[in-house]
C-alpha positions as CSV (number, residue, x, y, z in Angstrom):
1,M,-264.0,-10.9,-13.6
2,Q,-264.4,-7.2,-14.3
3,V,-262.3,-4.8,-16.1
4,G,-259.8,-3.4,-13.6
5,D,-259.7,-6.4,-11.3
6,V,-256.3,-7.0,-9.9
7,V,-255.6,-10.7,-9.2
8,L,-254.0,-11.1,-5.7
9,S,-254.0,-14.9,-5.5
10,V,-254.9,-18.1,-7.4
11,D,-256.2,-21.0,-5.2
12,G,-254.6,-19.3,-2.2
13,S,-251.1,-18.8,-3.8
14,P,-250.1,-15.2,-4.0
15,V,-249.7,-13.6,-7.5
16,V,-246.5,-11.6,-7.7
17,D,-246.6,-10.3,-11.3
18,S,-248.5,-10.8,-14.6
19,N,-245.9,-13.3,-15.8
20,G,-246.5,-15.5,-12.7
21,L,-250.3,-15.3,-13.2
22,R,-250.0,-16.1,-16.9
23,N,-247.8,-19.1,-16.1
24,R,-250.1,-20.4,-13.4
25,I,-253.2,-20.1,-15.5
26,S,-251.6,-21.6,-18.6
27,S,-250.3,-24.6,-16.6
28,T,-253.8,-25.4,-15.4
29,A,-256.0,-27.7,-17.5
30,P,-259.0,-26.2,-19.4
31,G,-262.2,-27.0,-17.6
32,T,-260.6,-26.6,-14.2
33,T,-262.2,-24.1,-11.7
34,V,-259.8,-21.8,-10.0
35,H,-260.5,-19.6,-7.1
36,L,-259.2,-16.0,-7.4
37,K,-258.9,-13.3,-4.8
38,V,-259.2,-10.0,-6.7
39,Q,-259.0,-6.3,-5.7
40,R,-261.6,-4.0,-7.0
41,Q,-262.2,-0.4,-6.3
42,D,-264.9,-1.4,-3.7
43,G,-262.7,-3.9,-1.9
44,T,-261.4,-7.5,-2.1
45,H,-263.6,-10.3,-3.6
46,D,-263.3,-14.1,-3.9
47,I,-264.5,-15.4,-7.2
48,A,-264.5,-18.8,-9.0
49,I,-263.5,-19.0,-12.6
50,N,-263.8,-21.9,-14.9
51,L,-260.9,-21.9,-17.3
52,A,-261.6,-22.4,-21.0
53,Q,-259.3,-23.4,-23.9
54,V,-257.9,-20.5,-25.8
55,P,-259.0,-20.8,-29.4
56,E,-256.1,-21.1,-31.9
57,T,-255.7,-18.3,-34.3
58,S,-254.9,-18.7,-37.9
59,K,-252.7,-15.7,-37.8
60,A,-249.0,-16.5,-38.1
61,S,-246.4,-14.4,-36.4
62,D,-245.2,-13.2,-39.8
63,D,-248.7,-11.9,-40.4
64,E,-248.3,-9.1,-37.9
65,P,-250.0,-5.8,-38.7
66,A,-247.9,-3.5,-40.8
67,V,-247.7,-0.9,-38.1
68,Q,-244.7,1.3,-38.8
69,G,-243.3,4.6,-37.8
70,G,-244.2,6.1,-34.4
71,T,-242.1,8.0,-32.0
72,K,-240.2,7.0,-28.9
73,S,-242.5,7.6,-25.9
74,P,-241.6,8.4,-22.3
75,L,-242.3,4.7,-21.6
76,E,-238.8,3.2,-22.0
77,G,-238.4,0.9,-24.9
78,V,-241.8,1.7,-26.5
79,S,-242.7,3.7,-29.7
80,V,-246.3,4.7,-30.3
81,D,-248.3,6.5,-32.9
82,N,-251.8,7.9,-33.2
83,L,-254.4,5.3,-34.1
84,T,-255.7,6.1,-37.6
85,A,-258.9,4.7,-39.2
86,E,-256.7,2.8,-41.6
87,I,-254.7,1.1,-38.8
88,A,-257.9,0.4,-36.8
89,E,-259.4,-1.3,-39.8
90,Q,-256.2,-3.4,-40.4
91,L,-256.3,-4.4,-36.7
92,Q,-260.0,-5.2,-37.1
93,L,-261.0,-2.8,-34.4
94,P,-264.5,-1.2,-34.3
95,R,-265.2,2.1,-35.9
96,G,-264.4,5.0,-33.6
97,A,-261.7,3.0,-31.7
98,R,-259.4,5.4,-29.8
99,G,-255.9,5.1,-28.4
100,V,-252.4,4.9,-29.5
101,V,-250.9,2.0,-31.4
102,V,-247.6,0.4,-30.3
103,T,-245.3,0.5,-33.3
104,D,-242.2,-0.9,-31.6
105,V,-241.1,-2.5,-28.3
106,D,-237.5,-3.0,-27.6
107,S,-236.9,-6.7,-26.8
108,G,-235.0,-6.2,-23.6
109,S,-237.3,-3.6,-22.1
110,M,-239.6,-3.8,-19.1
111,A,-242.5,-3.3,-21.5
112,A,-241.5,-6.4,-23.5
113,E,-241.1,-8.4,-20.3
114,A,-244.6,-7.3,-19.3
115,G,-246.0,-8.6,-22.5
116,L,-246.6,-5.4,-24.5
117,R,-246.1,-6.0,-28.2
118,R,-246.2,-4.3,-31.6
119,G,-249.8,-3.8,-32.9
120,D,-251.3,-3.4,-29.4
121,V,-253.6,-0.4,-29.0
122,I,-253.3,1.4,-25.6
123,T,-256.6,2.9,-24.6
124,Q,-255.9,3.9,-21.0
125,V,-252.8,4.8,-18.9
126,N,-253.4,4.4,-15.2
127,R,-257.2,4.2,-15.8
128,K,-257.2,7.5,-17.8
129,N,-258.4,7.3,-21.4
130,V,-255.8,8.3,-24.0
131,T,-256.8,9.2,-27.6
132,G,-253.5,10.3,-29.0
133,T,-249.7,10.4,-28.4
134,S,-249.7,13.7,-26.5
135,E,-252.2,12.4,-24.0
136,F,-250.3,9.1,-23.7
137,D,-247.0,10.9,-23.2
138,Q,-248.5,13.2,-20.6
139,A,-250.2,10.3,-18.7
140,V,-246.9,8.2,-18.7
141,R,-244.9,11.2,-17.5
142,A,-247.4,11.7,-14.6
143,S,-247.0,8.1,-13.5
144,K,-245.3,7.5,-10.2
145,G,-243.8,4.0,-10.3
146,Q,-245.9,1.3,-12.0
147,V,-247.7,2.1,-15.2
148,L,-251.0,0.3,-15.7
149,L,-252.0,0.1,-19.4
150,L,-255.4,-1.0,-20.8
151,V,-254.5,-2.7,-24.1
152,N,-256.8,-3.7,-26.9
153,R,-255.2,-6.8,-28.5
154,G,-257.1,-8.6,-31.2
155,G,-260.4,-7.1,-30.2
156,G,-260.0,-8.1,-26.5
157,S,-258.9,-6.0,-23.6
158,I,-256.1,-6.9,-21.2
159,F,-254.1,-5.0,-18.6
160,V,-250.4,-4.7,-18.8
161,V,-248.4,-3.5,-15.8
162,I,-245.0,-2.1,-16.4
163,D,-242.9,-1.5,-13.3
164,P,-239.8,0.5,-14.0
165,S,-238.5,0.0,-10.5
166,R,-237.8,-3.7,-11.2
167,R,-234.7,-2.7,-13.2
């Protein structure tokens, strides 16, 4: 897999949204090889992936980062703030990490349904790097339809797709 791959199908079954993909993968036993059809910038590729067990974390949900404040963004139901060195350290991100930190996600919003959560660091909007709230706001406002976010969560990167037209 490569950053930016869009999964089209798993073992021949179409993937409709990120929730369906997550459910399909999580219901498959670790050690199983699945065949994915993915879309990349250079075309469609078939790849085989051997699923591994997700390591358990010792972090309890009550131990969420103390990310507070932020302002409502043009992304409905989401508040963000500039990523400071202090917050980056608390989130155990590398020095020089850039982006905006999610300070709040309304529980009934499309962003919450897509899996975005408090403490996530958004580094890209629609494949464009964002280093602060003004760039983030501008990129979201320029979006036509779906918003593709590259999110740093716990040191790993994931894509989150928010489709406001699903409302």
